[in-house]
C-alpha positions as semicolon CSV with decimal commas, in nm:
position;residue;x (nm);y (nm);z (nm)
1;M;0,000;0,000;0,000
2;Q;0,111;0,352;-0,075
3;S;0,045;0,619;0,182
4;T;0,135;0,982;0,245
5;V;0,120;0,911;0,619
6;E;0,332;0,654;0,796
7;Q;0,101;0,373;0,909
8;S;0,279;0,364;1,245
9;L;0,152;0,718;1,305
10;L;-0,210;0,627;1,236
11;K;-0,420;0,542;1,541
12;F;-0,567;0,229;1,379
13;G;-0,280;0,153;1,140
14;S;-0,400;-0,017;0,824
15;K;-0,690;-0,251;0,755
16;K;-0,731;-0,503;0,475
17;L;-1,029;-0,659;0,303
18;Y;-1,161;-0,986;0,446
19;I;-1,223;-1,232;0,162
20;D;-1,241;-1,613;0,172
21;G;-1,116;-1,625;0,529
22;E;-0,808;-1,410;0,464
23;F;-0,712;-1,045;0,510
24;V;-0,591;-0,920;0,174
25;D;-0,499;-0,603;-0,011
26;G;-0,715;-0,503;-0,305
27;S;-0,587;-0,649;-0,631
28;D;-0,514;-0,302;-0,767
29;R;-0,352;-0,195;-0,436
30;A;-0,589;0,102;-0,398
31;T;-0,644;0,245;-0,049
32;F;-0,811;0,542;0,117
33;M;-0,767;0,725;0,443
34;A;-1,032;0,717;0,713
35;L;-1,057;1,058;0,878
36;C;-1,158;1,136;1,233
37;P;-1,453;1,380;1,233
38;H;-1,317;1,555;1,541
39;D;-1,035;1,715;1,341
40;N;-1,045;1,551;0,995
41;Q;-0,705;1,394;1,053
42;P;-0,626;1,046;0,909
43;I;-0,659;0,758;1,153
44;C;-0,647;0,446;0,934
45;E;-0,546;0,338;0,585
46;I;-0,805;0,101;0,441
47;A;-0,782;-0,124;0,138
48;Q;-1,036;-0,082;-0,141
49;A;-1,174;-0,370;-0,341
50;S;-1,157;-0,387;-0,719
51;K;-1,435;-0,542;-0,926
52;E;-1,228;-0,860;-0,948
53;D;-1,201;-0,871;-0,570
54;T;-1,579;-0,835;-0,538
55;L;-1,648;-1,117;-0,782
56;R;-1,397;-1,340;-0,603
57;A;-1,563;-1,255;-0,272
58;L;-1,903;-1,357;-0,407
59;D;-1,769;-1,692;-0,529
60;A;-1,612;-1,748;-0,188
61;A;-1,939;-1,657;-0,015
62;E;-2,126;-1,909;-0,229
63;A;-1,876;-2,179;-0,134
64;G;-1,899;-2,070;0,229
65;F;-2,277;-2,099;0,216
66;Q;-2,254;-2,460;0,098
67;V;-2,051;-2,540;0,411
68;W;-2,228;-2,317;0,665
69;S;-2,583;-2,409;0,564
70;K;-2,502;-2,778;0,620
71;T;-2,337;-2,716;0,958
72;P;-2,560;-2,846;1,241
73;L;-2,762;-2,571;1,407
74;E;-2,606;-2,602;1,751
75;E;-2,259;-2,591;1,602
76;R;-2,351;-2,274;1,412
77;L;-2,497;-2,112;1,720
78;E;-2,191;-2,203;1,926
79;K;-1,974;-2,009;1,679
80;V;-2,212;-1,714;1,685
81;L;-2,208;-1,696;2,064
82;Q;-1,829;-1,730;2,067
83;L;-1,816;-1,427;1,839
84;R;-2,041;-1,242;2,081
85;E;-1,801;-1,317;2,365
86;K;-1,511;-1,192;2,155
87;M;-1,698;-0,867;2,097
88;L;-1,757;-0,821;2,467
89;E;-1,392;-0,894;2,544
90;N;-1,292;-0,632;2,287
91;G;-1,571;-0,390;2,377
92;D;-1,352;-0,090;2,454
93;R;-1,155;-0,142;2,134
94;L;-1,474;-0,152;1,927
95;R;-1,625;0,151;2,100
96;E;-1,305;0,348;2,051
97;A;-1,317;0,270;1,679
98;V;-1,679;0,385;1,655
99;C;-1,600;0,712;1,833
100;H;-1,301;0,792;1,615
101;E;-1,445;0,692;1,279
102;M;-1,795;0,834;1,325
103;G;-1,770;1,095;1,600
104;K;-1,998;0,948;1,866
105;T;-1,942;1,031;2,228
106;W;-1,813;0,747;2,444
107;D;-2,151;0,702;2,612
108;A;-2,329;0,682;2,277
109;S;-2,088;0,418;2,147
110;G;-2,212;0,183;2,418
111;E;-2,546;0,153;2,238
112;D;-2,366;0,028;1,928
113;L;-2,179;-0,241;2,117
114;Q;-2,484;-0,355;2,310
115;S;-2,693;-0,370;1,993
116;I;-2,461;-0,601;1,803
117;T;-2,403;-0,834;2,099
118;D;-2,775;-0,838;2,180
119;S;-2,849;-0,925;1,817
120;L;-2,626;-1,232;1,818
121;E;-2,770;-1,356;2,146
122;F;-3,131;-1,282;2,050
123;Y;-3,120;-1,449;1,711
124;A;-2,940;-1,753;1,848
125;H;-3,232;-1,796;2,087
126;E;-3,495;-1,730;1,819
127;M;-3,339;-1,981;1,581
128;R;-3,349;-2,249;1,849
129;I;-3,724;-2,206;1,886
130;K;-3,799;-2,153;1,515
131;E;-4,007;-2,461;1,444
132;N;-4,105;-2,639;1,127
133;F;-4,476;-2,702;1,115
134;S;-4,750;-2,896;0,935
135;I;-5,065;-2,792;0,750
136;E;-5,369;-3,015;0,771
137;D;-5,493;-3,157;0,440
138;R;-5,859;-3,069;0,388
139;A;-5,933;-3,394;0,205
140;G;-5,724;-3,611;0,435
141;T;-5,529;-3,759;0,143
142;H;-5,186;-3,602;0,209
143;T;-4,954;-3,477;0,480
144;H;-4,790;-3,137;0,437
145;R;-4,473;-3,038;0,618
146;M;-4,343;-2,682;0,610
147;V;-3,965;-2,673;0,656
148;Y;-3,737;-2,370;0,706
149;Q;-3,405;-2,376;0,520
150;P;-3,126;-2,117;0,478
151;L;-3,186;-1,877;0,189
152;G;-2,834;-1,837;0,049
153;V;-2,575;-1,561;0,015
154;V;-2,675;-1,228;0,171
155;T;-2,533;-0,895;0,059
156;A;-2,551;-0,623;0,324
157;F;-2,500;-0,253;0,252
158;L;-2,436;-0,064;0,576
159;A;-2,495;0,297;0,672
160;W;-2,229;0,482;0,867
161;N;-2,435;0,629;1,153
162;F;-2,448;0,317;1,374
163;P;-2,146;0,112;1,263
164;L;-2,199;-0,182;1,499
165;L;-2,575;-0,164;1,545
166;N;-2,638;-0,168;1,169
167;L;-2,398;-0,458;1,124
168;G;-2,560;-0,649;1,409
169;F;-2,905;-0,618;1,255
170;K;-2,774;-0,804;0,947
171;L;-2,504;-1,031;1,088
172;G;-2,721;-1,189;1,358
173;P;-3,004;-1,327;1,143
174;A;-2,770;-1,420;0,857
175;L;-2,534;-1,630;1,067
176;V;-2,790;-1,816;1,278
177;T;-3,002;-1,916;0,977
178;G;-2,702;-2,062;0,794
179;C;-2,654;-1,788;0,534
180;S;-2,317;-1,646;0,436
181;I;-2,292;-1,268;0,430
182;V;-2,097;-1,019;0,219
183;I;-2,076;-0,688;0,405
184;K;-2,031;-0,366;0,210
185;A;-1,912;-0,131;0,484
186;S;-1,953;0,243;0,451
187;E;-1,631;0,428;0,379
188;S;-1,721;0,663;0,665
189;S;-1,722;0,383;0,923
190;T;-1,525;0,084;0,800
191;I;-1,282;0,030;1,085
192;S;-1,528;-0,130;1,327
193;S;-1,659;-0,371;1,060
194;L;-1,307;-0,489;0,987
195;I;-1,235;-0,535;1,358
196;I;-1,545;-0,758;1,371
197;A;-1,396;-0,954;1,080
198;E;-1,075;-0,996;1,282
199;L;-1,274;-1,132;1,577
200;A;-1,471;-1,368;1,352
201;H;-1,144;-1,491;1,207
202;E;-1,020;-1,569;1,558
203;V;-1,337;-1,766;1,629
204;G;-1,280;-1,974;1,317
205;F;-1,586;-1,943;1,096
206;P;-1,556;-2,142;0,772
207;K;-1,403;-1,952;0,482
208;G;-1,645;-1,732;0,294
209;V;-1,912;-1,723;0,565
210;I;-1,826;-1,363;0,656
211;T;-1,681;-1,118;0,403
212;V;-1,607;-0,749;0,455
213;L;-1,547;-0,525;0,154
214;C;-1,495;-0,156;0,107
215;G;-1,484;0,029;-0,222
216;N;-1,668;0,248;-0,466
217;R;-2,000;0,195;-0,638
218;N;-1,861;0,062;-0,967
219;N;-1,613;-0,179;-0,811
220;V;-1,824;-0,310;-0,525
221;G;-2,184;-0,188;-0,521
222;V;-2,282;-0,264;-0,879
223;P;-2,113;-0,610;-0,897
224;L;-2,275;-0,713;-0,569
225;C;-2,617;-0,622;-0,708
226;E;-2,577;-0,751;-1,062
227;S;-2,444;-1,090;-0,958
228;T;-2,684;-1,383;-0,959
229;I;-2,521;-1,522;-0,642
230;P;-2,691;-1,311;-0,372
231;R;-3,042;-1,422;-0,276
232;L;-3,109;-1,130;-0,041
233;I;-2,996;-0,769;-0,067
234;T;-3,033;-0,592;0,264
235;M;-2,950;-0,229;0,331
236;I;-2,966;0,058;0,577
237;G;-2,944;0,390;0,397
238;S;-3,130;0,639;0,183
239;T;-3,435;0,581;-0,035
240;F;-3,230;0,687;-0,338
241;T;-2,967;0,422;-0,262
242;A;-3,235;0,156;-0,219
243;Q;-3,385;0,246;-0,554
244;K;-3,047;0,217;-0,725
245;L;-2,972;-0,119;-0,563
246;I;-3,307;-0,261;-0,672
247;E;-3,266;-0,120;-1,023
248;Q;-2,921;-0,276;-1,059
249;S;-3,011;-0,611;-0,907
250;V;-3,328;-0,698;-1,101
251;K;-3,139;-0,701;-1,431
252;T;-3,000;-1,048;-1,369
253;S;-3,216;-1,235;-1,118
254;I;-3,508;-1,212;-0,878
255;K;-3,386;-1,139;-0,528
256;R;-3,535;-1,062;-0,190
257;Y;-3,498;-0,720;-0,033
258;S;-3,487;-0,595;0,324
259;M;-3,421;-0,222;0,325
260;E;-3,446;0,046;0,591
261;C;-3,451;0,376;0,408
262;G;-3,468;0,635;0,682
263;G;-3,750;0,866;0,778
264;N;-3,877;1,215;0,839
265;A;-4,033;1,172;1,182
266;P;-4,313;1,402;1,301
267;F;-4,308;1,497;1,668
268;I;-4,653;1,595;1,799
269;L;-4,696;1,760;2,137
270;F;-5,054;1,832;2,245
271;N;-5,140;2,087;2,512
272;D;-5,175;1,820;2,781
273;G;-4,860;1,628;2,687
274;N;-4,572;1,584;2,930
275;M;-4,336;1,859;2,821
276;E;-4,039;1,738;3,024
277;D;-4,057;1,394;2,866
278;A;-4,088;1,549;2,522
279;L;-3,788;1,775;2,579
280;G;-3,583;1,492;2,726
281;I;-3,634;1,272;2,421
282;T;-3,555;1,560;2,188
283;N;-3,232;1,642;2,370
284;A;-3,126;1,276;2,369
285;I;-3,195;1,204;2,004
286;K;-3,140;1,539;1,833
287;F;-2,868;1,689;2,051
288;G;-2,729;1,367;2,197
289;G;-2,416;1,163;2,129
290;N;-2,507;1,089;1,767
291;A;-2,567;1,456;1,677
292;G;-2,913;1,390;1,534
293;Q;-2,776;1,145;1,275
294;V;-3,045;0,890;1,354
295;C;-3,305;0,755;1,112
296;V;-3,577;0,769;1,379
297;A;-3,488;1,115;1,506
298;P;-3,777;1,365;1,507
299;N;-3,740;1,622;1,230
300;R;-4,069;1,813;1,217
301;F;-4,191;1,939;1,554
302;F;-4,565;2,013;1,559
303;I;-4,650;2,182;1,888
304;Q;-5,007;2,269;1,985
305;E;-5,080;2,637;2,030
306;G;-5,131;2,631;2,408
307;V;-4,778;2,508;2,485
308;Y;-4,596;2,626;2,175
309;D;-4,420;2,927;2,329
310;E;-4,308;2,742;2,641
311;F;-4,181;2,439;2,451
312;T;-3,998;2,646;2,191
313;T;-3,832;2,858;2,460
314;K;-3,715;2,553;2,656
315;L;-3,598;2,373;2,343
316;T;-3,396;2,676;2,241
317;E;-3,239;2,691;2,586
318;S;-3,149;2,321;2,564
319;A;-2,987;2,369;2,224
320;K;-2,775;2,656;2,351
321;A;-2,676;2,464;2,664
322;T;-2,561;2,151;2,477
323;K;-2,191;2,090;2,533
324;L;-2,004;1,966;2,228
325;G;-1,693;1,753;2,246
326;F;-1,517;1,435;2,144
327;F;-1,475;1,079;2,266
328;Q;-1,429;1,065;2,644
329;E;-1,425;1,436;2,730
330;E;-1,614;1,493;3,054
331;G;-1,958;1,650;3,053
332;I;-2,015;1,648;2,679
333;N;-2,357;1,585;2,529
334;M;-2,291;1,577;2,155
335;G;-2,010;1,492;1,916
336;P;-1,928;1,611;1,564
337;L;-2,110;1,517;1,246
338;A;-1,959;1,217;1,070
339;N;-1,789;1,392;0,782
340;Q;-1,759;1,716;0,587
341;A;-2,032;1,610;0,344
342;Q;-2,273;1,599;0,638
343;I;-2,175;1,952;0,737
344;K;-2,250;2,075;0,385
345;S;-2,581;1,887;0,371
346;V;-2,709;2,015;0,706
347;Q;-2,596;2,371;0,632
348;H;-2,776;2,358;0,297
349;F;-3,104;2,257;0,460
350;V;-3,074;2,529;0,723
351;D;-2,995;2,798;0,465
352;E;-3,286;2,690;0,245
353;C;-3,518;2,692;0,544
354;V;-3,422;3,051;0,626
355;R;-3,477;3,154;0,265
356;E;-3,827;3,010;0,287
357;G;-3,914;3,207;0,598
358;G;-3,759;3,012;0,884
359;K;-3,635;3,202;1,188
360;I;-3,325;3,065;1,360
361;L;-3,366;3,063;1,737
362;A;-3,043;2,875;1,812
363;G;-2,742;2,751;1,616
364;G;-2,774;2,726;1,242
365;H;-2,402;2,708;1,162
366;K;-2,085;2,503;1,174
367;I;-1,865;2,558;1,479
368;E;-1,537;2,730;1,393
369;G;-1,241;2,492;1,368
370;E;-1,114;2,193;1,173
371;G;-1,368;1,944;1,305
372;N;-1,721;1,868;1,183
373;Y;-1,909;2,025;1,472
374;F;-2,247;2,182;1,396
375;A;-2,426;2,397;1,652
376;P;-2,752;2,247;1,786
377;T;-3,019;2,429;1,590
378;V;-3,381;2,532;1,646
379;I;-3,574;2,695;1,361
380;E;-3,923;2,842;1,391
381;M;-4,123;2,794;1,071
382;D;-4,469;2,910;0,959
383;N;-4,440;2,815;0,591
384;R;-4,614;2,477;0,564
385;Q;-4,490;2,425;0,209
386;A;-4,124;2,470;0,307
387;D;-3,895;2,228;0,129
388;I;-3,717;2,129;0,451
389;L;-4,036;1,961;0,573
390;Q;-4,006;1,708;0,291
391;H;-3,652;1,599;0,372
392;E;-3,473;1,407;0,643
393;V;-3,224;1,648;0,796
394;F;-2,963;1,410;0,930
395;G;-2,827;1,637;1,199
396;P;-2,902;1,841;1,514
397;V;-3,175;2,055;1,358
398;C;-3,529;2,096;1,494
399;V;-3,790;2,270;1,276
400;V;-4,077;2,384;1,501
401;M;-4,430;2,465;1,382
402;K;-4,749;2,559;1,563
403;F;-5,079;2,372;1,516
404;N;-5,423;2,379;1,672
405;L;-5,654;2,108;1,535
406;L;-5,619;1,728;1,522
407;D;-5,699;1,696;1,152
408;E;-5,451;1,971;1,082
409;V;-5,158;1,801;1,256
410;L;-5,235;1,459;1,106
411;A;-5,233;1,612;0,759
412;L;-4,903;1,789;0,829
413;S;-4,747;1,473;0,972
414;N;-4,854;1,249;0,685
415;D;-4,742;1,498;0,420
416;S;-4,420;1,306;0,360
417;T;-4,302;1,028;0,133
418;A;-4,126;0,877;0,435
419;G;-4,299;0,667;0,700
420;L;-4,062;0,527;0,959
421;A;-4,091;0,665;1,314
422;S;-4,336;0,913;1,467
423;Y;-4,389;1,060;1,814
424;V;-4,699;1,179;1,998
425;F;-4,741;1,322;2,349
426;T;-5,079;1,354;2,519
427;E;-5,248;1,220;2,833
428;D;-5,576;1,165;2,647
429;E;-5,610;0,789;2,587
430;E;-5,867;0,828;2,313
431;L;-5,656;1,087;2,137
432;L;-5,349;0,863;2,154
433;E;-5,539;0,585;1,979
434;T;-5,686;0,819;1,717
435;V;-5,346;0,963;1,632
436;A;-5,178;0,622;1,628
437;M;-5,432;0,491;1,379
438;G;-5,417;0,809;1,172
439;L;-5,039;0,835;1,135
440;E;-4,897;0,676;0,819
441;F;-4,582;0,547;0,986
442;G;-4,448;0,203;1,070
443;E;-4,368;0,303;1,428
444;V;-4,567;0,525;1,664
445;Q;-4,394;0,620;1,989
446;Q;-4,646;0,736;2,251
447;N;-4,530;0,952;2,545
448;G;-4,180;0,807;2,528
449;V;-3,945;0,608;2,309
450;K;-3,840;0,243;2,310
451;Y;-3,618;0,038;2,080
452;D;-3,488;-0,313;2,139
453;I;-3,372;-0,607;1,930
454;N;-3,697;-0,798;1,993
455;L;-3,915;-0,512;1,862
456;P;-3,971;-0,489;1,484
457;H;-3,811;-0,185;1,323
458;L;-4,007;-0,111;1,010
459;G;-4,136;0,162;0,785
460;V;-4,404;0,224;0,525
461;K;-4,415;0,428;0,204
462;N;-4,057;0,514;0,096
463;S;-3,906;0,418;0,430
464;G;-3,834;0,063;0,338
465;I;-3,915;-0,297;0,259
466;S;-3,950;-0,565;0,527
467;M;-3,783;-0,491;0,862
468;D;-3,488;-0,521;1,096
469;C;-3,501;-0,664;1,449
470;S;-3,754;-0,903;1,605
471;K;-3,825;-1,265;1,525
472;F;-4,005;-1,157;1,209
473;A;-3,678;-1,045;1,044
474;L;-3,558;-1,409;1,039
475;D;-3,805;-1,491;0,764
476;D;-3,609;-1,280;0,514
477;Y;-3,311;-1,514;0,556
478;L;-3,505;-1,840;0,533
479;V;-3,682;-2,036;0,262
480;L;-4,012;-2,195;0,363
481;K;-4,039;-2,525;0,175
482;R;-4,354;-2,739;0,147
483;I;-4,311;-3,118;0,147
484;S;-4,636;-3,298;0,064
485;R;-4,677;-3,675;0,080
486;K;-4,967;-3,889;-0,026
487;V;-5,109;-4,091;0,261
């Protein structure tokens, strides 16, 4: 590898691709530098895959599937749980990687680690109790057994915002069902995925069962989609990316899809809602350790007229009081955005919002310095046709609007092509039910927020296909086969 920075000076040295059970350089020797969002300094040199590397990886994954799918279930699960133990043993190392490659605070990185280890444990349990079943023959002439079998090679495209959590949502169900998995890590958060590959290598998974690639669209993304080898393409990312993956993949074969495409969450606070709870959730998700870079983060804040002024004042105070910092600095609430592209994107949305009539109450700008820190932002908006309301602002930006009537706020909330998460705060039980049934979103959070590996994470409209988490996600990785026998 060629580098302008001595690898010995890089915090994480160099990382190679993981193909067919080996760590290898790309065949064309191409590399890139991972930058720390705190100061945009290089921290790791990472190998990039060529198209030839990707095709070789797919062949290896197919061979790995033939071995792994025939491995007895308990033997598979033993390996999976050994990998979980390795992750826990290397927890600080993994969390440090997440903080430095993505910018999370130390506290926030703990959610990533817990999510991936919980996923392996949860899906090992669910696979043990996943039972084949029979269907009664109406005429009594046949028996019909329904048998679950592994689907095949899985291709997983990962987003950068939760490097371990996103990987866990894919790795857990793939491994326990007997599928092999080719992981396309984001270039903004590759280090932690490759550390997981190192731990899996230590555990001793068969060759080709786990593959980790990094590279550009033409060399990795397109070949992964156009190949006839993958049976499932799963992704966490944007709607645009999902559309491109589907478009590229259907040219050669019919595949399954499981895609989480982000959201544009409405946040509805009625006059009788618990304001402290509402503010607490906002501070945690929008101004917390992930800097608002969360697919389920509230974007559009609809506040009923009676509490609008008080809520907006308190939210503005919270934004201004948020302490920014990096890694393990004491007392910090929020880290930097993941990269310079995110800074440009968030600034663009804020500037457009102001041009359309928005009034900045707090923040609205990048913090001076070399890092990717963006000031926690509150914008008051009256223009209900503002373009910002139609987009997911992946950052610490709250757009606040006043409403009065129920029908009015439901219409505003549902005026979006996205449909992932939504939030509603009121003490009126009947109103909670009415709003829950009226919101066109896959998830409705009432008077609080709760996520866990056993709870389905799913969207409607342009927010995705199928789901992550819960026992229901296993079905994407399994084939249900009918075996009928004449009596």
